[in-house]
TITORTOR-283292 format. One record per atom (N, C-alpha, C, O): residue in three letters; atom name; residue number from 1; z, y, x. Coordinates in nm, 4 decimals, m for minus. Layout:
    aa   at     i         up      north       east
   ALA   CA   NUM          Z          Y          X
...
// end
This chain:
    aa   at     i         up      north       east
   MET    N     1     1.5290     5.5397     6.7851
   MET   CA     1     1.4229     5.4456     6.7561
   MET    C     1     1.4255     5.4116     6.6476
   MET    O     1     1.5243     5.3495     6.6085
   LYS    N     2     1.3241     5.4381     6.5642
   LYS   CA     2     1.3274     5.3588     6.4244
   LYS    C     2     1.3371     5.2168     6.3934
   LYS    O     2     1.2561     5.1411     6.4471
   GLU    N     3     1.4416     5.1615     6.2990
   GLU   CA     3     1.4700     4.9845     6.2955
   GLU    C     3     1.3743     4.9625     6.2314
   GLU    O     3     1.3407     5.0361     6.1386
   PRO    N     4     1.3006     4.8425     6.2710
   PRO   CA     4     1.1968     4.7407     6.1937
   PRO    C     4     1.2643     4.7251     6.0778
   PRO    O     4     1.1977     4.8025     6.0091
   MET    N     5     1.3557     4.6782     5.9969
   MET   CA     5     1.4047     4.6365     5.8846
   MET    C     5     1.5304     4.7178     5.8731
   MET    O     5     1.5994     4.7503     5.9697
   LYS    N     6     1.5622     4.7573     5.7101
   LYS   CA     6     1.6577     4.8697     5.6767
   LYS    C     6     1.6885     4.7731     5.5455
   LYS    O     6     1.6289     4.6705     5.5127
   ASN    N     7     1.7868     4.8305     5.4888
   ASN   CA     7     1.8803     4.7960     5.3596
   ASN    C     7     1.9144     4.6788     5.3220
   ASN    O     7     1.9487     4.6379     5.2111
   ILE    N     8     1.8961     4.5952     5.4802
   ILE   CA     8     1.9471     4.4624     5.4613
   ILE    C     8     2.0706     4.4455     5.5485
   ILE    O     8     2.0729     4.5279     5.6399
   SER    N     9     2.1821     4.3551     5.5456
   SER   CA     9     2.2637     4.3018     5.6533
   SER    C     9     2.1570     4.2034     5.7596
   SER    O     9     2.0488     4.1599     5.7202
   LYS    N    10     2.2131     4.1796     5.9020
   LYS   CA    10     2.1572     4.1512     6.0058
   LYS    C    10     2.2361     4.0581     6.0656
   LYS    O    10     2.3425     4.0987     6.1124
   SER    N    11     2.1991     3.8997     6.0788
   SER   CA    11     2.2749     3.8239     6.1839
   SER    C    11     2.3437     3.7533     6.0690
   SER    O    11     2.4515     3.7167     6.1157
   GLU    N    12     2.3356     3.7141     5.9369
   GLU   CA    12     2.4197     3.6938     5.8609
   GLU    C    12     2.3421     3.6411     5.7747
   GLU    O    12     2.2425     3.7019     5.7355
   VAL    N    13     2.3721     3.5276     5.7336
   VAL   CA    13     2.3125     3.4453     5.5877
   VAL    C    13     2.3061     3.4858     5.5104
   VAL    O    13     2.4109     3.5503     5.5087
   LEU    N    14     2.2346     3.5157     5.3828
   LEU   CA    14     2.1654     3.6161     5.2953
   LEU    C    14     2.0961     3.5361     5.1732
   LEU    O    14     1.9925     3.4712     5.1873
   THR    N    15     2.1550     3.5471     5.0714
   THR   CA    15     2.0450     3.5146     4.9297
   THR    C    15     2.0095     3.6268     4.8607
   THR    O    15     2.0783     3.6961     4.7858
   LEU    N    16     1.8735     3.6400     4.8996
   LEU   CA    16     1.7624     3.7479     4.8661
   LEU    C    16     1.8056     3.8001     4.7718
   LEU    O    16     1.8749     3.9018     4.7748
   LYS    N    17     1.7542     3.7068     4.6195
   LYS   CA    17     1.8333     3.7405     4.4548
   LYS    C    17     1.9288     3.8127     4.4545
   LYS    O    17     1.9400     3.8918     4.3608
   ASN    N    18     2.0320     3.8091     4.5622
   ASN   CA    18     2.1558     3.8916     4.4982
   ASN    C    18     2.1440     4.0377     4.5813
   ASN    O    18     2.2305     4.1229     4.5613
   GLU    N    19     2.0217     4.0660     4.6855
   GLU   CA    19     2.0092     4.1865     4.7499
   GLU    C    19     1.9484     4.3324     4.6524
   GLU    O    19     1.9398     4.4517     4.6812
   VAL    N    20     1.9230     4.2743     4.5607
   VAL   CA    20     1.8794     4.3781     4.4474
   VAL    C    20     1.9008     4.3437     4.2895
   VAL    O    20     1.8684     4.2350     4.2417
   ASN    N    21     1.9581     4.4469     4.2162
   ASN   CA    21     2.0295     4.4179     4.1058
   ASN    C    21     1.8891     4.4429     3.9957
   ASN    O    21     1.7781     4.4933     4.0120
   TYR    N    22     1.9661     4.3733     3.8679
   TYR   CA    22     1.8273     4.4303     3.7503
   TYR    C    22     1.9200     4.5510     3.6776
   TYR    O    22     2.0410     4.5559     3.6555
   GLN    N    23     1.8296     4.6296     3.6550
   GLN   CA    23     1.8487     4.7563     3.5936
   GLN    C    23     1.8007     4.7344     3.4419
   GLN    O    23     1.6838     4.6963     3.4378
   ASP    N    24     1.8672     4.7503     3.3041
   ASP   CA    24     1.8242     4.7508     3.1854
   ASP    C    24     1.6501     4.8697     3.1897
   ASP    O    24     1.6374     4.9832     3.2355
   GLY    N    25     1.5592     4.7906     3.1305
   GLY   CA    25     1.4519     4.8971     3.1124
   GLY    C    25     1.3635     4.9597     3.2566
   GLY    O    25     1.2887     5.0573     3.2622
   GLN    N    26     1.4047     4.8621     3.3676
   GLN   CA    26     1.3167     4.9182     3.4942
   GLN    C    26     1.2848     4.8514     3.5491
   GLN    O    26     1.3420     4.7427     3.5417
   VAL    N    27     1.2032     4.8625     3.6169
   VAL   CA    27     1.1610     4.8176     3.7472
   VAL    C    27     1.2442     4.8524     3.8807
   VAL    O    27     1.2497     4.9683     3.9218
   VAL    N    28     1.3069     4.7485     3.9444
   VAL   CA    28     1.4328     4.7951     4.0909
   VAL    C    28     1.3616     4.7736     4.1925
   VAL    O    28     1.3408     4.6543     4.2143
   SER    N    29     1.3007     4.8707     4.2872
   SER   CA    29     1.2906     4.8249     4.4212
   SER    C    29     1.3706     4.8434     4.5406
   SER    O    29     1.4371     4.9469     4.5440
   LYS    N    30     1.3792     4.7504     4.6566
   LYS   CA    30     1.4687     4.8028     4.7539
   LYS    C    30     1.3355     4.7421     4.9083
   LYS    O    30     1.3038     4.6323     4.9540
   THR    N    31     1.3105     4.8342     4.9274
   THR   CA    31     1.2366     4.8570     5.0856
   THR    C    31     1.2994     4.7418     5.1988
   THR    O    31     1.4194     4.7471     5.2257
   LEU    N    32     1.2465     4.6795     5.2373
   LEU   CA    32     1.3312     4.6068     5.4224
   LEU    C    32     1.2679     4.6600     5.4902
   LEU    O    32     1.3131     4.7139     5.5912
   ALA    N    33     1.1397     4.6628     5.4567
   ALA   CA    33     1.0251     4.7073     5.6014
   ALA    C    33     0.9210     4.7629     5.5448
   ALA    O    33     0.8730     4.7313     5.4359
   GLN    N    34     0.8718     4.8745     5.6416
   GLN   CA    34     0.7623     4.9337     5.6189
   GLN    C    34     0.7006     5.0269     5.7061
   GLN    O    34     0.7407     5.1346     5.7503
   ASN    N    35     0.5564     4.9411     5.7279
   ASN   CA    35     0.4727     4.9858     5.8528
   ASN    C    35     0.3555     5.0123     5.8457
   ASN    O    35     0.3013     5.0140     5.7352
   ASP    N    36     0.2742     5.0442     5.9785
   ASP   CA    36     0.1237     5.0072     5.9356
   ASP    C    36     0.0634     4.8465     5.9445
   ASP    O    36    m0.0491     4.8177     5.9037
   ALA    N    37     0.1411     4.7649     5.9942
   ALA   CA    37     0.1017     4.6437     5.9469
   ALA    C    37     0.1734     4.5521     5.8330
   ALA    O    37     0.1061     4.4826     5.7568
   VAL    N    38     0.2950     4.5568     5.8284
   VAL   CA    38     0.3392     4.4700     5.6824
   VAL    C    38     0.4568     4.5850     5.6208
   VAL    O    38     0.5141     4.6811     5.6722
   SER    N    39     0.4597     4.5296     5.5004
   SER   CA    39     0.5586     4.6206     5.4076
   SER    C    39     0.6454     4.4878     5.3228
   SER    O    39     0.5853     4.4412     5.2259
   VAL    N    40     0.7645     4.4355     5.3524
   VAL   CA    40     0.8849     4.3990     5.2534
   VAL    C    40     0.9694     4.4602     5.2039
   VAL    O    40     1.0589     4.5267     5.2561
   THR    N    41     0.9392     4.4359     5.0702
   THR   CA    41     1.0069     4.4924     4.9425
   THR    C    41     1.0602     4.4020     4.8228
   THR    O    41     0.9854     4.3568     4.7361
   LEU    N    42     1.1994     4.3802     4.8275
   LEU   CA    42     1.2486     4.3267     4.6929
   LEU    C    42     1.2168     4.4010     4.5614
   LEU    O    42     1.1905     4.5212     4.5557
   PHE    N    43     1.2214     4.3269     4.4693
   PHE   CA    43     1.1840     4.3838     4.2988
   PHE    C    43     1.2648     4.2840     4.2651
   PHE    O    43     1.2936     4.1818     4.3275
   ALA    N    44     1.3171     4.3427     4.1054
   ALA   CA    44     1.3713     4.3159     3.9837
   ALA    C    44     1.3494     4.4076     3.8507
   ALA    O    44     1.3768     4.5205     3.8101
   PHE    N    45     1.2806     4.2848     3.8065
   PHE   CA    45     1.1971     4.3578     3.6651
   PHE    C    45     1.2903     4.3191     3.5564
   PHE    O    45     1.3250     4.2010     3.5537
   ASP    N    46     1.3211     4.3733     3.4963
   ASP   CA    46     1.3550     4.3733     3.3247
   ASP    C    46     1.2809     4.3108     3.2530
   ASP    O    46     1.1610     4.3299     3.2730
   LYS    N    47     1.3083     4.2424     3.1761
   LYS   CA    47     1.2536     4.1544     3.0643
   LYS    C    47     1.1537     4.2454     3.0340
   LYS    O    47     1.1983     4.3592     3.0195
   ASP    N    48     1.0086     4.2326     3.0162
   ASP   CA    48     0.9238     4.3101     2.9116
   ASP    C    48     0.8847     4.4074     3.0102
   ASP    O    48     0.8023     4.4831     2.9589
   GLU    N    49     0.9112     4.4408     3.1420
   GLU   CA    49     0.8896     4.5835     3.2393
   GLU    C    49     0.7436     4.5122     3.3320
   GLU    O    49     0.7026     4.3969     3.3456
   GLU    N    50     0.7073     4.6155     3.3709
   GLU   CA    50     0.5885     4.5895     3.4679
   GLU    C    50     0.5641     4.6757     3.5359
   GLU    O    50     0.6311     4.7789     3.5316
   ILE    N    51     0.4335     4.6562     3.6415
   ILE   CA    51     0.3919     4.7265     3.7406
   ILE    C    51     0.2707     4.6970     3.6548
   ILE    O    51     0.2535     4.5865     3.6034
   SER    N    52     0.1645     4.8265     3.6367
   SER   CA    52     0.0387     4.8048     3.6099
   SER    C    52    m0.0847     4.7506     3.7123
   SER    O    52    m0.0721     4.7333     3.8336
   THR    N    53    m0.1718     4.7348     3.6557
   THR   CA    53    m0.2992     4.6898     3.7498
   THR    C    53    m0.3196     4.7881     3.8850
   THR    O    53    m0.3076     4.9106     3.8866
   HIS    N    54    m0.3400     4.7357     3.9521
   HIS   CA    54    m0.3422     4.8283     4.0761
   HIS    C    54    m0.3991     4.7208     4.1759
   HIS    O    54    m0.4052     4.6029     4.1413
   GLU    N    55    m0.4622     4.7846     4.3649
   GLU   CA    55    m0.5026     4.7122     4.4169
   GLU    C    55    m0.4130     4.7629     4.5880
   GLU    O    55    m0.3476     4.8652     4.6079
   SER    N    56    m0.4364     4.6739     4.6652
   SER   CA    56    m0.3655     4.6659     4.7715
   SER    C    56    m0.4647     4.6941     4.8825
   SER    O    56    m0.5793     4.6508     4.8705
   GLY    N    57    m0.4269     4.7683     4.9972
   GLY   CA    57    m0.4782     4.7543     5.1003
   GLY    C    57    m0.5022     4.5908     5.1909
   GLY    O    57    m0.5894     4.5564     5.2707
   GLY    N    58    m0.4007     4.5289     5.1433
   GLY   CA    58    m0.3528     4.4450     5.2358
   GLY    C    58    m0.2821     4.3159     5.1625
   GLY    O    58    m0.1958     4.3275     5.0754
   ASP    N    59    m0.3221     4.2176     5.2015
   ASP   CA    59    m0.2772     4.0636     5.1369
   ASP    C    59    m0.1549     4.0639     5.0748
   ASP    O    59    m0.0695     4.0797     5.1620
   ALA    N    60    m0.0971     4.0525     4.9479
   ALA   CA    60     0.0459     4.0784     4.9189
   ALA    C    60     0.0840     3.9162     4.8885
   ALA    O    60     0.0152     3.8447     4.8157
   PHE    N    61     0.2011     3.8740     4.9549
   PHE   CA    61     0.2465     3.7676     4.9190
   PHE    C    61     0.3682     3.7725     4.8412
   PHE    O    61     0.4576     3.8422     4.8893
   VAL    N    62     0.3913     3.7147     4.7330
   VAL   CA    62     0.4949     3.6804     4.6508
   VAL    C    62     0.5493     3.5714     4.6085
   VAL    O    62     0.4886     3.4803     4.5521
   THR    N    63     0.6943     3.5752     4.6390
   THR   CA    63     0.8024     3.4565     4.6079
   THR    C    63     0.8860     3.5063     4.4928
   THR    O    63     0.9654     3.5994     4.5060
   CYS    N    64     0.8722     3.4620     4.4149
   CYS   CA    64     0.9721     3.4383     4.2885
   CYS    C    64     1.0962     3.3779     4.3315
   CYS    O    64     1.1137     3.2652     4.3779
   LEU    N    65     1.1809     3.4716     4.3088
   LEU   CA    65     1.3573     3.4271     4.3667
   LEU    C    65     1.4719     3.4229     4.2262
   LEU    O    65     1.5924     3.3998     4.2360
   ASP    N    66     1.4155     3.4446     4.1301
   ASP   CA    66     1.4801     3.4744     3.9877
   ASP    C    66     1.4056     3.4827     3.8832
   ASP    O    66     1.3202     3.5713     3.8783
   GLY    N    67     1.4212     3.3980     3.7846
   GLY   CA    67     1.3560     3.4137     3.6245
   GLY    C    67     1.1888     3.3869     3.6195
   GLY    O    67     1.1238     3.3005     3.6783
   VAL    N    68     1.1557     3.4652     3.5516
   VAL   CA    68     0.9804     3.4036     3.5159
   VAL    C    68     0.9327     3.4853     3.5607
   VAL    O    68     1.0241     3.5417     3.6209
   GLY    N    69     0.8080     3.5613     3.5836
   GLY   CA    69     0.7117     3.6664     3.6185
   GLY    C    69     0.5394     3.6250     3.5936
   GLY    O    69     0.4765     3.5205     3.6104
   ARG    N    70     0.5032     3.7551     3.5483
   ARG   CA    70     0.3223     3.6832     3.5139
   ARG    C    70     0.2760     3.7689     3.6089
   ARG    O    70     0.3062     3.8882     3.6097
   LEU    N    71     0.1927     3.7086     3.7028
   LEU   CA    71     0.0937     3.8015     3.8303
   LEU    C    71    m0.0356     3.7576     3.7578
   LEU    O    71    m0.0838     3.6484     3.7275
   THR    N    72    m0.0725     3.8877     3.7421
   THR   CA    72    m0.2337     3.8817     3.6513
   THR    C    72    m0.3175     3.9308     3.7968
   THR    O    72    m0.2958     4.0446     3.8386
   ILE    N    73    m0.4289     3.8255     3.8832
   ILE   CA    73    m0.4887     3.8500     3.9365
   ILE    C    73    m0.6602     3.8206     3.8947
   ILE    O    73    m0.6942     3.7129     3.8455
   ASP    N    74    m0.7725     3.9474     3.9261
   ASP   CA    74    m0.8676     3.9711     3.8655
   ASP    C    74    m0.9130     3.9180     3.7462
   ASP    O    74    m1.0192     3.8606     3.7224
   GLY    N    75    m0.7773     3.9560     3.6414
   GLY   CA    75    m0.7759     3.9014     3.5192
   GLY    C    75    m0.7194     3.8105     3.4462
   GLY    O    75    m0.7032     3.8109     3.3242
   ILE    N    76    m0.6746     3.6931     3.5617
   ILE   CA    76    m0.6509     3.5696     3.5065
   ILE    C    76    m0.4882     3.5842     3.5520
   ILE    O    76    m0.4436     3.6250     3.6592
   PRO    N    77    m0.4213     3.5402     3.4417
   PRO   CA    77    m0.2570     3.5273     3.4683
   PRO    C    77    m0.1927     3.4380     3.5019
   PRO    O    77    m0.2193     3.3303     3.4486
   HIS    N    78    m0.0797     3.4423     3.6051
   HIS   CA    78    m0.0454     3.3557     3.6763
   HIS    C    78     0.0993     3.3050     3.6434
   HIS    O    78     0.1546     3.3048     3.7534
   GLU    N    79     0.1744     3.2691     3.5655
   GLU   CA    79     0.3219     3.2038     3.5233
   GLU    C    79     0.4038     3.1913     3.6890
   GLU    O    79     0.3724     3.0780     3.7258
   LEU    N    80     0.4680     3.2381     3.7709
   LEU   CA    80     0.5579     3.2136     3.8160
   LEU    C    80     0.7194     3.2202     3.8152
   LEU    O    80     0.7911     3.3124     3.7765
   HIS    N    81     0.7622     3.0704     3.8803
   HIS   CA    81     0.9199     3.0209     3.8767
   HIS    C    81     0.9801     3.0670     3.9876
   HIS    O    81     0.9182     3.1051     4.0870
   GLU    N    82     1.0946     3.0659     3.9769
   GLU   CA    82     1.1707     3.0626     4.1101
   GLU    C    82     1.1465     2.9573     4.2510
   GLU    O    82     1.1281     2.8363     4.2378
   GLY    N    83     1.1489     3.0023     4.3376
   GLY   CA    83     1.0487     2.8992     4.4626
   GLY    C    83     0.9348     2.8869     4.4752
   GLY    O    83     0.8826     2.8196     4.5640
   GLU    N    84     0.8604     2.9656     4.3662
   GLU   CA    84     0.7330     2.9723     4.3709
   GLU    C    84     0.6493     3.0956     4.4271
   GLU    O    84     0.6833     3.2132     4.4141
   SER    N    85     0.5337     3.0500     4.4922
   SER   CA    85     0.4746     3.1617     4.5811
   SER    C    85     0.3240     3.1930     4.4916
   SER    O    85     0.2729     3.1173     4.4092
   ILE    N    86     0.2690     3.3390     4.5400
   ILE   CA    86     0.1500     3.3266     4.5228
   ILE    C    86     0.0788     3.4065     4.5757
   ILE    O    86     0.0972     3.5127     4.5162
   VAL    N    87    m0.0433     3.4286     4.7080
   VAL   CA    87    m0.1030     3.5051     4.7414
   VAL    C    87    m0.1594     3.6671     4.6423
   VAL    O    87    m0.1788     3.6300     4.5265
   MET    N    88    m0.1788     3.7712     4.6510
   MET   CA    88    m0.2373     3.8180     4.6017
   MET    C    88    m0.3760     3.8931     4.7004
   MET    O    88    m0.3455     3.9888     4.7716
   PRO    N    89    m0.4720     3.8618     4.6999
   PRO   CA    89    m0.5795     3.8973     4.8041
   PRO    C    89    m0.5959     4.0649     4.7998
   PRO    O    89    m0.5933     4.1292     4.6948
   ALA    N    90    m0.6103     4.1131     4.9097
   ALA   CA    90    m0.6161     4.2316     4.9644
   ALA    C    90    m0.7624     4.2930     4.8544
   ALA    O    90    m0.8379     4.2091     4.8053
   GLY    N    91    m0.7822     4.4304     4.8311
   GLY   CA    91    m0.9002     4.4347     4.7365
   GLY    C    91    m0.8929     4.4030     4.5978
   GLY    O    91    m0.9700     4.4649     4.5244
   HIS    N    92    m0.8003     4.3021     4.5361
   HIS   CA    92    m0.8468     4.2735     4.4263
   HIS    C    92    m0.7284     4.3247     4.3115
   HIS    O    92    m0.6122     4.3526     4.3413
   PRO    N    93    m0.7660     4.3282     4.2229
   PRO   CA    93    m0.6850     4.4078     4.0952
   PRO    C    93    m0.5561     4.3094     4.0354
   PRO    O    93    m0.5694     4.1896     4.0105
   HIS    N    94    m0.4545     4.3718     4.0217
   HIS   CA    94    m0.3972     4.2823     4.0364
   HIS    C    94    m0.2341     4.3788     3.9455
   HIS    O    94    m0.2055     4.4978     3.9588
   ALA    N    95    m0.1570     4.2705     3.8587
   ALA   CA    95    m0.0074     4.3394     3.7995
   ALA    C    95     0.0707     4.2575     3.7640
   ALA    O    95     0.0271     4.1683     3.6911
   VAL    N    96     0.2137     4.2565     3.8012
   VAL   CA    96     0.3151     4.1859     3.7698
   VAL    C    96     0.3599     4.2308     3.6523
   VAL    O    96     0.3395     4.3492     3.6257
   TYR    N    97     0.4363     4.1391     3.5492
   TYR   CA    97     0.4963     4.2129     3.4350
   TYR    C    97     0.6191     4.0336     3.4348
   TYR    O    97     0.5939     3.9159     3.4606
   GLY    N    98     0.7465     4.1083     3.3911
   GLY   CA    98     0.8695     4.0490     3.3822
   GLY    C    98     0.8839     3.9715     3.2626
   GLY    O    98     0.9735     4.0093     3.1872
   GLN    N    99     0.8126     3.8660     3.2253
   GLN   CA    99     0.8009     3.7750     3.1134
   GLN    C    99     0.9265     3.7230     3.0792
   GLN    O    99     0.9456     3.6730     2.9683
   GLU    N   100     1.0200     3.7310     3.1708
   GLU   CA   100     1.1540     3.7577     3.1672
   GLU    C   100     1.2107     3.8316     3.2544
   GLU    O   100     1.1469     3.9204     3.3110
   ARG    N   101     1.3983     3.7975     3.2920
   ARG   CA   101     1.3929     3.9055     3.3849
   ARG    C   101     1.3463     3.8015     3.5355
   ARG    O   101     1.3273     3.6803     3.5456
   PHE    N   102     1.3416     3.8854     3.6114
   PHE   CA   102     1.2150     3.8712     3.7402
   PHE    C   102     1.2306     3.9664     3.8541
   PHE    O   102     1.2152     4.0878     3.8677
   LYS    N   103     1.2693     3.8601     3.9369
   LYS   CA   103     1.3221     3.9086     4.0941
   LYS    C   103     1.1973     3.8447     4.1841
   LYS    O   103     1.1357     3.7413     4.1581
   MET    N   104     1.1829     3.9070     4.2628
   MET   CA   104     1.0322     3.8651     4.3786
   MET    C   104     1.1033     3.9605     4.4954
   MET    O   104     1.1924     4.0452     4.5024
   LEU    N   105     0.9937     3.8834     4.5955
   LEU   CA   105     1.0166     3.9094     4.7033
   LEU    C   105     0.8895     3.9827     4.7707
   LEU    O   105     0.8002     3.9000     4.7890
   LEU    N   106     0.8695     4.0552     4.7945
   LEU   CA   106     0.6874     4.1092     4.7741
   LEU    C   106     0.6528     4.1021     4.9516
   LEU    O   106     0.7261     4.1922     4.9925
   VAL    N   107     0.6093     4.0665     5.0274
   VAL   CA   107     0.5120     4.0935     5.1802
   VAL    C   107     0.3991     4.1183     5.1604
   VAL    O   107     0.3443     4.0352     5.0880
   VAL    N   108     0.3080     4.2370     5.2098
   VAL   CA   108     0.2499     4.2841     5.2103
   VAL    C   108     0.1629     4.2878     5.3910
   VAL    O   108     0.1976     4.3764     5.4691
   VAL    N   109     0.0773     4.2053     5.4247
   VAL   CA   109     0.0220     4.2173     5.5407
   VAL    C   109    m0.0934     4.3091     5.5421
   VAL    O   109    m0.1858     4.2861     5.4640
   PHE    N   110    m0.0994     4.4205     5.6294
   PHE   CA   110    m0.2230     4.4584     5.6258
   PHE    C   110    m0.2983     4.4532     5.7678
   PHE    O   110    m0.4164     4.4870     5.7764
// end
């Protein structure tokens, strides 16, 4: 049987921002769950790194875990700080940029 969640300890208290590490000049991702209903991924963006404009088939719920990120949805920029969240709606163009070093939790619900 395939595990519903992977790459993360279970039955213990975790600090999510410590579960993915920054790498110079890169966007690092760590998939925690992936199926037809939901995708859960941790990201670490180095300063000035980005994921260019794209669309998703599901609503994408983002929570900033560390640093400052800029999420652009339908051409409108939104600055996200630690502890803040935003939903990028399905089918709407969006992009993510590391304004500073920036870690986020991404949950996409299909």
